[in-house]
N, C-alpha and C positions, 0 to 999 in steps of 0.2 A: 468674157461671157461666162455665165454661171449656170450650172445645172444643179438643183437640189436633189440629193439622193437620200431617201429615208432608210429605214431599217431593211437589211437584207434578210427576207423571211422566206427561204425556199420551202415549198411544201413537199418534203421528201421523206416524211415519216409515214409508212404504211400501217395498216391496222394491226398486222402481226407484231411489228416492233412496238407500236403503242401499247398493245396488250401485254407485251413482255415488260415494258417499263411500268405499267400499271400493276402487274403482278409482283414486280420487285418491291413494291411498297405495300399494296393491299394484301398480297399473299403471305407476307410475313406475320400478319396478325395472329394466325392460328398458332404460331410458335409460343405466344404467351397468353392468349385469351383462355385457352383450356386450363392452364395451370392456375391463373388468377381466379377463374370461376370456381375451381375446386377449393382454393384457399378461402373464398367468400362463403361458399355454401356446402362444401363437402360432397357427399353422395346424393344430395338433393339439388345439385347444380345443373342437371340436364335441361330443365325448363329455362334457366338463365341463358345457357349456351344457345338453345333454339331461338329464344327471343332476340338475342344479339344477331344471330344469323338472319332472322326475318327482317330486322331493322336494316341490316347491311344490304339485303336484297332490295328493300324498298328504296333506300338511298341510291343504289345503283340504277334502278329504273328511273328515278328522278333525274339523275345526271345524264342518262342516255337522251332524255328529252332536252335538258339544258344544252348539251353539246349540239343538238340539231339547230337550236336558235342562235347559238353564239359560235359561228365558224371561225372567228378571229380570236378566240380565247374566252372561255366561259367560267373562269375561276371567280372566286368571290370578289376580287379586286375590280375586275372589269364589269361584272354583273351589277355590283352595288354602285359603281361609279355612274351608272345611268340614273340612279336615284339621288345621288349626292356625293360630293367628294369626301366629306367627313365620314359618311357611312362606309365608303370604300376603304378609307384608311383604317377604320375600326375593324372591318372584316379582315384586312390584310394583317393587322397586328395580332388578331386572334389566330390567324393561320401561322404567323411567326411563332406564337406561343406553342402551337401544336408541333411545328417542325422542330422547335428546340427540344421538346420532350421526346419526339420521335428519334432524333439523333442520339440523345443520351440513353433512352430505353433500348433502342436497337443495338447500340454498342455494348451495353451491359448484358443483354440477352445473348448476343453473339459469343461473348467470352464464356458465358455459362454453358452454351451448347458445345463449345470447343473442348470443354472438360479438361483444362490444363490442371495437372495434379496440384501445383502450388496454390492456384486460385481456388480449387475445390477444398483444399485444407484450410485456406485463409480467405474466407468469404469477404472479410472487411477490406481486402486488397483489390476487389473487383472494380470499385469506382475509380481507383487511381490508375488501374490498368486501362480502363475505358478512357480516362483522360489522356493517357499516352497515345491511345489509338486515334483519338480526335485530333491531337496535335499532328500526328502523322498524316491524317486526312487534310488538315489545313496546309501542311507543307506540299502535299501532292497537288492540291487545288491552287496553290500559288502559281503553278505553271499553267493553269487553265487547260486541263486535258480536253482534247477535242470532242470526245464522246463520253460524257460523264456517266451515261446510263448503260454503257456497253456491258459491264459486268452483270447487271440485272438481266439484260437480254440473253447473255450467254447462259446464265444460271436458271432461267425460267423453265426450260425443258427438263434438266436434271431434277429440279425441285418437284415438278409435277410428277415425274416418274417415281421419285422417292415417296411422295404422298400416296400414289397409287399402290406402291409396295407396302407402305404402312397400313393402308386399308386392307390390302390382300392378306397380310399376316394376322390382322386383327379380327377380320370377319368370322373365322371359325370359332372365336372365343367370345363373341358378343353375347351378352346376356342382360336380362333385366332384374336378375336376382338381387343385385346389390343397390339398386336404385331406391332412394328413400323419398317419402313425401316431404313437403316443405315443413320446417319447424317453426317458422315465424309467420306473423300476419302479412297481409298484402302490402302494407306500408313498408315493412322491413324488406320484403322481397323486391319492391320497386327500387329501394335504395341500393340493394345488392346488384340489381340489374344495371343501373346507371353507372355503378362502379366498375363494371367489366366491359363497357363499350370501348373497345380498343381496335376496332376494325373498320374505321371510316375514312381516315385521312387520304387514302389512295385515290379516292374519286376526285379530289381537287387536282391531282396530278393529271388525270386524263382530260379534265375540263380545260386546264391550261395548255394542253398539247394541241387543242383543235386548231390553233393558229399555224401549226406546221404540218398538220395531217394532209395527206394526199386528198385531192378533191374527189367528190362523187362523180361518176360518169355523167356527162352532160352539163356539168356546172363549169363556171369560168372564174378566173381570179377576180374579175370585177364583181361577180355575183356568186361567191363561193358557197358550197354546200358540203358538209362533211358528216351529215346525219348517218348515212349508211356505214361509212368507215368507222366512226366512233362507236356505233352500236355493235359492229362486229368485234371491236376491241373490248368493249365493256361486258357484253353478255357472257362469253366463255369464262372470263375471269370471275365474274360474279357467281356463276354456277359453281365453279371450283371452290371458291372461298366459302360460299354458303353451305354446300353439301359436304365439302371436305372437312370444314370445321365441325359440323354437326356430327358426322360419323366418327371423327377422331375424338370428339368429346364423349361420345357413347363408349368408344373403345377405352378411353381413360377410366371411365367408371366401371368397366368390366375387368380391370386389372386384378382385383381380388380373386378372380377365377384361376389365375396362373401364378400368383405370387407364392402360394404354398409349394408349388412345384419348382420354382426358380430360386427364390430367396429363402424358402422354408419358413415362411411366417404366415400365420393364419389368424393371429389375434387382431381384432378389429381396430383397436386403438393403435397398435403397432403399425398396421397397414396404413392407417390414417396419417401417422407421423412420417412414415417413409415417403408417401406420395406428396405430402406438403413440403418435404425437403427437396423435392424435384419440381417445385412450381415454376422454376425459371427455365428448366430444360425438359418439360413434360413430354414432348414428342420424341425426344431421344430416348427417354425412359420407356415410353410406350413401345417404340420399335425394338429396343433391346429385350424387354421382357417377353413380348409376344413372339419375336424371332427366336428367342431361347426356347420358349415352350413349344414352338412348332417344328424347328429344325435343329435344336440342340444349342448348347452353350456357346461353342465357337462362332456359329452363325449369328447368334443374338448379340454377342459382344462386337463382332465385326459390323453388323448392320447398325448397331447403335453409333459406332464411329462414323459410318457413312452418313447417317441422318444428321449427326452433330456437325460434320464438316460442311455439308451442303447448306444447312441452315446458318452456320457461322458465316459463310461467304455471302449468303443472301442478306442476312441482317447487317453485315458490314456495308454491303452495297446500299441498303436502305438508309443507313445512317449517312453515308456520303451523299446520296440523292437529296436527303433533307437539307444538308449543308448547302449544296449547290442551289437548291430551290430558294433557300433564304437569301443567298447572295443575289440571285436574279430578281427576287421580289423587292428587296431594299434598293437595288440599283434602279429598277423601273420606277419606284416611288420617287427616287431622287430626280430622275429624268422628268417626272411629271410635276416637280416642284413641291412634293409632299414631304421630302426629307432634305436635309442640308446639302448644299452643292458639293461638300467634301465627300459625300457618299459616291460621287461620280468619278473620283480620281482613280486612275488605273495604274497598275504596275506595268513593267515592261512586257508582260505576257498578256495584257488586256484584261486582267482580273481586278475588279473593284477592291481597293485596299481595305477601307473601313468595313464594308459589308462582310468581307472575308473574316476579319478579326471578330466582328460581332457574331457571325454564324458559328464560329468555333468557340468563342468565349462564352456565349449564353449557355450552351449545353454543359460546359465545364462548371459554370457557377451552379447550375441545377444539380450536377453530380456531387459537388462539394457539400451542398446543403441537404441533399436527400439522405435519410438515415438508412434506408434499405430499399429493396426492389419494389416492395408493395407501396411505400410512400412515393417512390418515383412514378410508378404507374398511376397513382392517384391524381397526378398533375396533368395527365394526358388528355382526358376526354373533354375537359372544359374548353380547351382551345379549339379543337376540331369540330365539336358539336356547335359551338358558337359561330364559327366561320361558315359551316354548312347551313345553319339556321339563317344567318344573314343573307347568304346567297339565295336560298329558296324563298325566304320572305320577300326579298326584292323582286324575284321573278313572279311571285304571287300577285304583287300589287303594281307590277310594271304595265303601264298602259301604252307604252311605245311599241312594244313588240306584239305581234298578232298571235298570242297564245290561244289555243282552243279552251273551251270551258272545262274540258276534262283535264287538260294540262294544269290549269289554275287550281282545280280541285285537288289534283295529286300533289302539287306544290304546297297548297294550303294545309292539307292533312299532315304531311310530313313536317312542315314548318312548326305546327302546333305541338307535335310529338317531341321534336327536338328542343323547342322552347321549354317544354315541361322538364325535359332531361337537364337542360342547362340551368334552370332555376333550382332544381333539386341538387345538382352538383355544387352550386354556389352556396346553398343552405347547409349541406352536409359535409363538404370537403373544404374546410377553411384554408388549408394550405394551398389548394388549387385556386381558390378565390383570390388569396393574397398574391399568388404568382401572376395570375392573369391581370390583376389590377396594376401590378408593378410594370408589366409589359405595356399595357395600354397607357399608363401615365408617362412612362419614358418616351414611348412613340409619339404620343400627342404633344408632349413637351418639345420634342425635336421638330415636329411639324410646325408648331407655333414659332419656334426660333427660326426655322427655314423661311417661313412666310414673312416674318418681320425683317430678316436680312435682305430679302428680295424686294421689299417695299411694295408688295402686291396690293392692288386696289381693285375691288370688284366694280365694274361699270355695267349698268343695265341699258341695253339699247334694243331697238326693234330688230326682228329677224332680217328685214330687207337691208338695213344698214350693216349688220354683221356680215352679210354675204359680200358686200362691197369691199370690206377691209380684210376678207379672208386671204391669208398669204398664198394659198394654193390658187385662188382666182387671179391674184396679181401675177403669179408666176406664169399662168397661161397666156398673159398678154405680152410677155417678153418675146423679142424677136428670135427666130431660130438661127442657128449658126449656119453660115454659108457653106455650101457643099464643096468638096475637093478631097484631096488625100488627107487622111487623118492618122495622126500618130498618138498613141496613148502611152504614158509612162506612169508606172506605179511608184510614187515617191514616199520614202520613209524619212526624208531629211534632205538637206542640200548635199547631194551625193554626186559622184561622177556620172552616173547614168542619167541624172536629171540634166546636167550640163550637156551631155552628149545629145539628149533628146531635143534640147533647144537648138543646138547647132544643126541637127538633121532637119528639124522643122523649117529653119531659116533657109537651108540649102535647097530643100525640096519644095519650098513655098507651100507647106502643108499646115493645117490647123493642128495645134498641140493640145491634147486632153491630159491634164495633170490630175491623176487620181490619188487621193489620200484615203486609205482604208484604216479606220480606227478600230483595231481589234478589241472586241468586247466579249470576253470569254465567260458569258453567263448563260444559265439555263434558259432556253427560249420559252418563258412562261408568260401567259396572258396575251393581251392584244398588242399589236405593233406599237412601240413607243413613239412619242411625238418626234417629228422630223427635226433633225439637228443640222445647223448650217456650219460651213467651215469657219466662218467668222467667230463662232462660239468656242472653237477649240484652239488653244494658244499655239500649239505646234503646227497645226494645219494652217492657221492664219498667217504665221510667220513665213511658211513655205510658199503659200499661194500669193501673198502680197509681193514677195520677192520675184516670183516667176512672172506675175502680171506686169511688174515694172520692167523687167528685162525684155519680156515679149513686146511691150509697147516700144521700147528703144530699138528693137531689132525688126519690127514690123511683122511679128508673129502673132497670129490669133490664138490666144490662150483660153482654154475652157476649163475652169476649176471643177473638179468632181470630188465630192465628199461622201463617203459611205461609212456607216457604223455597222459592223458585222462580226459574227463569231466564226466566219469562214472566209478569210481573205481571198483564197484561191478561187472559190466559186463566184465571189463577187466580181473579181477581175474578169473571169470568163463570161459572166452574164452581161456585164457592161460592154465588153469588147464586141460581143455578138449584137447587142441591142443598138449600139451606136455605129456599127459598120466600120470598125477600125481596120486600117490597112496594115499598120505596123504596131506591134506591142513590144515595149521595151521594159525589161526587168533587170534589176541588179542581181548579181550572184549571191546565193544564200550564204550567210555567215553564222547560222544558228549553231549553238553547241549541240553535242551529241545527245544530251538529256532532253533538251528542248525539241530537237528533231524527232526524238522517240515519242514525246508526248503530243506534239502538235503537227508533225509531218512537215514536208518541204513544199512551200508555196510554188517554187519554180517547177518542181517535178509534176505537181498536180496540174498546173496551168499548161505545161508542155504536153501532157497526155490528153488534155481535154479541149485544146484550142482548135477551132475549125481550120481546115486546110487553106482557106483563102486569106487567113490572117497570118502574116509573117512574124515570128517571134525572134527578138534580138535580146540576148543575154549579155550584159555589159559587166566587165570586171571579173 
């Protein structure tokens, strides 16, 4: 007998953790937006910073609404898929382009904030140091750490405190004396504005997280609602990002008030040159100079180091989160048949091999080809703006979901603004256009190859006929397993515990549930992936076929269970309770010390969470 088990999607992420994960990406934007805005427009850059903050707030409001209507994942891939599979793939590829630059840019900026003397003296070495950091992240992600966003969660509170301290030491020195009017026409100012839009990609992260957010009070798994939880996660972060970036941008433009006291420079051109030299670690420079002017040189230097270390760790975490998100997105596309089946192959730790190599390799290619920090940042916006525009455009014209007229108006206005930004970027930043065209061409080429290899054919049929051949409807007609004692064994191969479980089931005349958990250590982004059967996995098929044959020979009722999950222990616990298991059998853990550190012990987790009425037997 067979039970199809889909993705294990526990809704265990509260709004506070979701907000921390969002802040780990969204909150890092202020680390380089201020410096790049100053590089673009000098002391007339405050309107640019305020405009970027306003657009960030507007996009945040849009995604608060999107999350309300997409409780199973509201990222661009799932939202666009309702309009068409090709559009969904284009949106996902634009997001991959964004995540690629995010990983490279965050790594570069992190090393700049850490202020390593050698890298400070040899700026040309920063890209190669960043490449080394990315290789290290790839090695860590080879083991599929259980909670990839843990560092972002841990650092969110210290970062907010540092931002508050930065604002605190800056406020006494804020002034409008050094603000300058714009020196160019409105067309040039618009181009400058679209060039510093670097604060939007985090909203896609929260949209993808709705599939694992805790449900709102009164909703059920069958009819999930997460609007309240997602809004509580988005609004505080949006407020901090918008107002924090605006105030710190003003503080940056007030630096000439203290530089004569701290660095003993008062010449306008010299001040301009010094500040442009710190475009990559502007917040560290702001904290150092204002701390020096307020409490003395020792405090200023120490506070500068504190700001640098905190933002270094947060930016490193953002780079790692981007890599993990790319792995999950490519794996999900492969599961949906939009990428070659090779993208589904996992290593021994449950991490997709080819997506991992691509997620690390793409940022490295970008770093090798980028000439400097400014050229690298120029590649950023075209991907994220395009992805968000696709998402909101699909929501605007989506007739399936019951959006209010106000929601559609909000989506439509934001979509047209972002579409104008995207077209401007394509017209003015030829490197960015070339980059995103390369990503789209490669991705669509792989999609075409995947569909050709699968021999897919589109068949048009009536809705009534489609319901009759729906696999889920067929599964409902299958007979239920006869009641009696139930033994469940978690199988990872033809092991002694599997042999022991068969013997015990024969002796006790019990039904035997053989569970195979395919560990997939990818970030839980987007909607639940399509259900996978044990027959489609070579290792699971070999084990289940053997057990079914032996069970038939010995008169044992065998029930194959297959689950694809990033948390084997919780999957085992959930199925044990759901199926009313009497005995649960596990093999003794043989994980290495390093893997135990990164992934934890399945046996220990199951033993601590198993209900008292289920007996646990550990064999070997």
